[in-house]
N, C-alpha and C positions, 0 to 999 in steps of 0.2 A: 322646358318642363319635362319632369323626369318621368321615366315609364313606370307603369306599376308592373309589378311582378305575374307575369303571364301565368305562371301556374295555379295562382289563386284566383285567376278568372273562372267564372262560375260554368263557361264551356268547356274550359280544360277539366276542373274538375269533375264536372259531370262527366266526362269522356273517360276518365281514370275509375269513375264509379262503375260507370256501365259495364267497362270491359273486362273488370273485375268479377261483377256479379256475371257477367256470360260464361269466364273463364271457368268458375266455380259450379256452373250449371254442366260444366263438362261439354257444352258446346262450341267450345273453340281451343282444341287442343294444339299443343306445338303453337304451330304460328299460323292456324286454321281462323279464316275469319278477318273481317274490315268492315270499319267504318268512316262513312265520311260525313261531315256536319257543313252543311251553310252557312255562311256568316256574313254580316254587313261590315260595311266598313265602319260605322261609328261602333260597334261592338269589340271591333279589333284595334283599333287606333288608339286608348289609352295604353296597350300593354307592347307595341312594337311601332318601330320607326317603318312606316310603308314605303320610305324609299331607301331603305335598306335591304337592297337582296342579295341574300348571302350566296344564294347561286341558281342558275335556271336550269331545270332538270326536263329533258323533251320528254313529250307524249305521243305516242303514237296512235294519235285519236285527234280527229277536226273538233276542236272542244271551242271553237270561235263563236258558238252560241252562250258561251259561259264567260266570256272574256271580261275580264276585268273583277269578276267573282273572288271571293273567300272561300277555305275550306279548311276545317282543321281535321286531319287525316292520320289513320294509324299507318305504320310505316309497312314496306315490303319487308317479309321474313321476322318480322318483329311478334313476340310473344305475347297476348293478350296479359299473361300473370305479372308479366314486367312493367306492364304501363304505368299503375299507379305509383309505385316506387321509382320510376325514373321516365316522369314524362318527356323530357327534354331530348332524349333519345330513339324514344319510341312513337312519338307522334310527329307531326309537321306543319306547320300553318303554313297554306300556299295560297297565292292568287294566280286565276290562269292569265296568261299573257295574252297580249291583245290580240296578237296573230292566232291565239288557239293551239299553238302547236308545241305550245311549254308551259310550266307553271312555275311561278318563281317564288323560292323558299324564304319566307320572313322570319321563321322560328322553328325549331327542334332539329331532328334528323339531325342530330349534332355529328354522329360520328360517318357521315357522308351516305349515310343510305338514301334509299327513294321512297316516295309514297308505295304504297298498296299496288302490286299487280293486277289488282281488279280495278284499277282507278277509270280505264276505259270503259268498263260495265256501270261502274258508279256513275259517271260523267252522262253517259247515256241516257240511265235510270233518272239522272236530276232534270235532264233536258224533257224526258216525258213527263215527269209528274208535275214538273213545272206547268207544262202546257195544260193539264188537266186542273191542278190544284196549285195555285201561284204562293202558297204559304208553306209549300213540302219543302223541308230543310234536310231531312235525314235520309240516307241509304244504308243498310246494314245488311251484312251477311254472316252466317255462322252455318254450323254444321249440327242444327237441332238433332239429338239422338233418335228420338223414338219417330221422328216425323222421316229422317235418312231412312231407320228400316221399314217404315211402312211405305217406302219408294218401291222397296223388293217385293211386297207381298198383299200390294193392292193395285186396282186398275189407276193409272196415271191419267186418264179420262177426267178431263177440269170439272164435269159436271158432277161426275159418279165420286172423285175424291171429294167436293165441295159439300155433298150431300151428305157423306158418310162422316166427315169433321163435323156437320151442324149437328147431325142426330147424336153426338159422343158426349156433346156437354151443351148445356142448357144456353151457356152464353155465349158460343160459338158465332150463331146468325147476328145477335147483336153487335158482336166484335167485327165482324168481317161479313157484313150480307153482301157485299159484291162477291165473293169467295175466295178461291185461291185459283191462281194459273198454274201451269205447269209448261215445260219446253224440255225436248229431246235431251238425252246428254249431250254435249258439246263439251271440247277442251276448254279447260278455265283458263283466263287472262287473254282473252282471243277478243278482237271487236266482234266475231260471230256471236260469241255468248251474249254481248253486251248488245247486241242488236236485237237477238231473241227475246230477251231479260226485258229491254225496253219498249218493245212493243206491248208486249204481256201488261206493262208497270201502266199503260194508259187506260187499262181496263181494272185491274186491280193492285192492290197495296203488297201482296203477298205473290211472289212468283218461285215455284218449287224447282230446285235443280236434282234431277234424280239422280240417285245414289251418290249425293254429295251434300245436298244442303238447301238453305233458303234465303233468299233475298226478301226484305221486308222495307219499305218505304213510309213516313209521316212526315208530322210537323213538328214533331218534338222527339227527343230520345226517350221520353216514357211513353208516347203513343206508339212508336215502331218497337221497342222493345217489347211491350203489351200485346201486342199485334203476333210476335212471333210466340211469346210465353203462352199465348191462349192457343194457338193453333198446334204447338208441341205439346200442350197437356192433353188436348183432344188424342193427339198421335200416341201417347204414354198409357191414355184409357183403353185406346183402341189394342194395346201391345197385352195390358192385363185382361181384356176380355176375351182376345185371342187364347191368351194361355190358359183361360177358365173355361174354354169349351165353347166359345164362340157367342155371338148375339142371340138371344132369346127374346129381346125385346128392344125397342128404339123409340127415340122422339117422332111422332107422325108427323107428316105434312103441315096437317090443320094445326096440331101444336106448334110447327114452326111459324106458321102466318100467325097465329095469337101471339106469338113473342115479339115478331115485326112490329105487328099492329101496336101493341102494348108500349113498346121503347122506339115508336116512330123512324123505323129503318124500312127502307125497300131493298127486299132481297133481289138477287140478280134474277131478270126475265126468264123464265121459262125452266128456273131450277127447282121449282115446286110444284108438284103434282094437282 
């Protein structure tokens, strides 16, 4: 049976679209940002010979918990602006080896490159999210501009930052009622930052990396992008409000509770007065 063209698959087309949108938002300059999408064997089988391993790439992380799972990943050093016009060189379809110490390349990364340097962080976050949401499939990292700026000008206390974001846009408490998490500044691409992020991913789908960017998680590309888009919009509003002289009004805790009640969400306990 002949294989279908993987570039025409829904998952590659969606990755091409989302990376292009993120690049145009100026969230992913140069090779900043990375995405991993968890796929099923049923989804990938029509597009690639699952026995044809192009090469095995070592991973500096014990990924045994994900053994046999398939991921579409962005490549290390790759520019989001180039994904759409050349997916075969900028993306890779990988399968985690049975030993968990490497990934098997089934398609893509055609110039001999490797998956994103943040793969340990992504894998650790996938494991954490799957433990609380078996339907979680996406981990997305970018340098959302206004939120990045806000990490220099606002408290990084999780409760204070969450409450400020909730009070800046009416939709925020509805979109991320569990709030946002933060971690200390840690060198990127390390197991240490992956561990810190994944611990927070058990509680929230958004983790702020101070002076760097944000990690988002979700069941679909749309959900995950929408999460980051919403928190970034609130941070942009904060930027404009500060430039206009600071906050003279805000959405009250009572109004936030009314929103939660109306839309059937449960705000993080202890975050509303």
